[in-house]
C-alpha positions as a Markdown table, in Angstrom:
| # | Residue | x | y | z |
|---|---|---|---|---|
| 1 | Unk | 28.3 | 93.8 | 13.9 |
| 2 | Unk | 27.9 | 90.3 | 15.4 |
| 3 | Unk | 24.7 | 88.3 | 15.2 |
| 4 | Unk | 22.5 | 88.0 | 18.2 |
| 5 | Unk | 23.0 | 84.9 | 20.4 |
| 6 | Unk | 20.7 | 82.0 | 19.5 |
| 7 | Unk | 18.0 | 81.1 | 22.0 |
| 8 | Unk | 18.8 | 77.7 | 23.4 |
| 9 | Unk | 17.1 | 75.8 | 26.3 |
| 10 | Unk | 16.1 | 72.3 | 27.2 |
| 11 | Unk | 12.7 | 71.3 | 25.7 |
| 12 | Unk | 12.8 | 74.0 | 23.0 |
| 13 | Unk | 11.3 | 73.3 | 19.5 |
| 14 | Unk | 13.1 | 74.6 | 16.5 |
| 15 | Unk | 12.3 | 74.9 | 12.8 |
| 16 | Unk | 15.7 | 74.9 | 10.9 |
| 17 | Unk | 16.0 | 75.6 | 7.2 |
| 18 | Unk | 19.1 | 75.7 | 5.1 |
| 19 | Unk | 19.7 | 76.1 | 1.4 |
| 20 | Unk | 22.6 | 75.1 | -0.7 |
| 21 | Unk | 25.4 | 77.7 | -1.0 |
| 22 | Unk | 24.6 | 80.1 | -3.9 |
| 23 | Unk | 21.2 | 78.2 | -4.2 |
| 24 | Unk | 23.0 | 75.2 | -5.7 |
| 25 | Unk | 21.7 | 71.6 | -5.6 |
| 26 | Unk | 22.8 | 69.8 | -2.5 |
| 27 | Unk | 21.3 | 66.4 | -2.9 |
| 28 | Unk | 22.5 | 65.1 | -6.3 |
| 29 | Unk | 21.4 | 61.4 | -5.8 |
| 30 | Unk | 20.0 | 58.9 | -3.3 |
| 31 | Unk | 23.4 | 58.5 | -1.6 |
| 32 | Unk | 23.4 | 62.2 | -0.7 |
| 33 | Unk | 20.0 | 61.9 | 0.9 |
| 34 | Unk | 21.1 | 58.7 | 2.8 |
| 35 | Unk | 24.3 | 60.3 | 4.0 |
| 36 | Unk | 22.4 | 63.3 | 5.3 |
| 37 | Unk | 19.8 | 61.2 | 7.2 |
| 38 | Unk | 22.5 | 58.9 | 8.6 |
| 39 | Unk | 24.5 | 61.9 | 9.9 |
| 40 | Unk | 21.3 | 63.5 | 11.3 |
| 41 | Unk | 20.3 | 60.3 | 13.2 |
| 42 | Unk | 23.9 | 59.7 | 14.4 |
| 43 | Unk | 24.3 | 63.2 | 15.9 |
| 44 | Unk | 20.8 | 63.5 | 17.2 |
| 45 | Unk | 21.5 | 60.4 | 19.3 |
| 46 | Unk | 24.8 | 61.9 | 20.6 |
| 47 | Unk | 23.2 | 65.3 | 21.5 |
| 48 | Unk | 19.8 | 63.8 | 22.5 |
| 49 | Unk | 17.9 | 65.8 | 19.9 |
| 50 | Unk | 14.4 | 64.6 | 19.0 |
| 51 | Unk | 13.7 | 64.7 | 15.3 |
| 52 | Unk | 10.0 | 65.5 | 15.0 |
| 53 | Unk | 9.9 | 65.9 | 11.2 |
| 54 | Unk | 12.1 | 66.7 | 8.3 |
| 55 | Unk | 11.8 | 67.6 | 4.6 |
| 56 | Unk | 14.6 | 67.2 | 2.1 |
| 57 | Unk | 14.5 | 68.8 | -1.3 |
| 58 | Unk | 17.3 | 69.0 | -3.9 |
| 59 | Unk | 18.5 | 72.5 | -2.9 |
| 60 | Unk | 17.5 | 72.8 | 0.7 |
| 61 | Unk | 16.1 | 71.1 | 3.8 |
| 62 | Unk | 13.7 | 71.7 | 6.7 |
| 63 | Unk | 14.1 | 70.2 | 10.2 |
| 64 | Unk | 11.7 | 70.4 | 13.1 |
| 65 | Unk | 13.6 | 69.4 | 16.2 |
| 66 | Unk | 13.2 | 69.3 | 20.0 |
| 67 | Unk | 16.2 | 69.7 | 22.2 |
| 68 | Unk | 16.6 | 68.0 | 25.5 |
| 69 | Unk | 19.6 | 70.1 | 26.5 |
| 70 | Unk | 20.6 | 73.7 | 25.4 |
| 71 | Unk | 23.0 | 72.3 | 22.8 |
| 72 | Unk | 21.4 | 73.1 | 19.3 |
| 73 | Unk | 24.4 | 75.0 | 18.1 |
| 74 | Unk | 26.9 | 72.3 | 18.9 |
| 75 | Unk | 24.6 | 69.7 | 17.4 |
| 76 | Unk | 24.2 | 71.7 | 14.1 |
| 77 | Unk | 28.0 | 72.4 | 13.9 |
| 78 | Unk | 28.9 | 68.7 | 14.4 |
| 79 | Unk | 26.1 | 67.4 | 12.1 |
| 80 | Unk | 26.7 | 69.9 | 9.2 |
| 81 | Unk | 30.5 | 69.6 | 9.4 |
| 82 | Unk | 30.3 | 65.8 | 9.3 |
| 83 | Unk | 28.0 | 65.8 | 6.3 |
| 84 | Unk | 30.0 | 68.4 | 4.4 |
| 85 | Unk | 33.4 | 66.7 | 5.0 |
| 86 | Unk | 32.1 | 63.2 | 3.9 |
| 87 | Unk | 30.2 | 64.6 | 0.8 |
| 88 | Unk | 33.2 | 66.6 | -0.3 |
| 89 | Unk | 35.5 | 63.6 | 0.1 |
| 90 | Unk | 33.1 | 61.4 | -1.9 |
| 91 | Unk | 33.0 | 64.0 | -4.7 |
| 92 | Unk | 36.7 | 64.9 | -4.5 |
| 93 | Unk | 35.9 | 68.6 | -3.9 |
| 94 | Unk | 36.1 | 71.1 | -1.0 |
| 95 | Unk | 34.4 | 74.1 | 0.4 |
| 96 | Unk | 31.0 | 75.0 | 1.8 |
| 97 | Unk | 27.9 | 73.1 | 0.7 |
| 98 | Unk | 25.3 | 75.2 | 2.7 |
| 99 | Unk | 24.8 | 78.8 | 3.3 |
| 100 | Unk | 23.9 | 80.2 | 6.7 |
| 101 | Unk | 21.1 | 78.2 | 8.3 |
| 102 | Unk | 18.0 | 79.8 | 9.7 |
| 103 | Unk | 16.6 | 78.8 | 13.1 |
| 104 | Unk | 13.2 | 79.8 | 14.4 |
| 105 | Unk | 12.5 | 78.8 | 18.0 |
| 106 | Unk | 9.3 | 80.7 | 18.2 |
| 107 | Unk | 6.0 | 79.1 | 19.2 |
| 108 | Unk | 4.3 | 80.4 | 16.0 |
| 109 | Unk | 6.4 | 77.9 | 14.0 |
| 110 | Unk | 5.4 | 75.1 | 16.3 |
| 111 | Unk | 1.8 | 75.6 | 15.4 |
| 112 | Unk | 2.5 | 76.1 | 11.7 |
| 113 | Unk | 4.3 | 72.7 | 11.5 |
| 114 | Unk | 2.0 | 70.6 | 13.6 |
| 115 | Unk | 0.0 | 69.9 | 10.5 |
| 116 | Unk | 3.1 | 68.4 | 8.8 |
| 117 | Unk | 3.8 | 65.9 | 11.5 |
| 118 | Unk | 1.4 | 63.1 | 10.8 |
């Protein structure tokens, strides 16, 4: 059974959460955090995604984004692939770093996260 299509439209707000594969630590040091943020900013500029807030923890992250075009899936694929390839190369390893990411485009999450954007 295939997953339902993601809801994507210009002006949408999304809460995105992703954990390390098998709940493993993703960010082992400051360089990992810096790489993640560098890739996030780089691809957000290419895809015209507004970063409203983010939270990075050792084993997972939260992003609160606004899209200006219906291109969230392409943005996330490019961003996550780039981060994974570079991190794996730096650590002389291979394979997935993250599990399946969770996207919530619903208005409820917009109101829940307004308090975190200050």
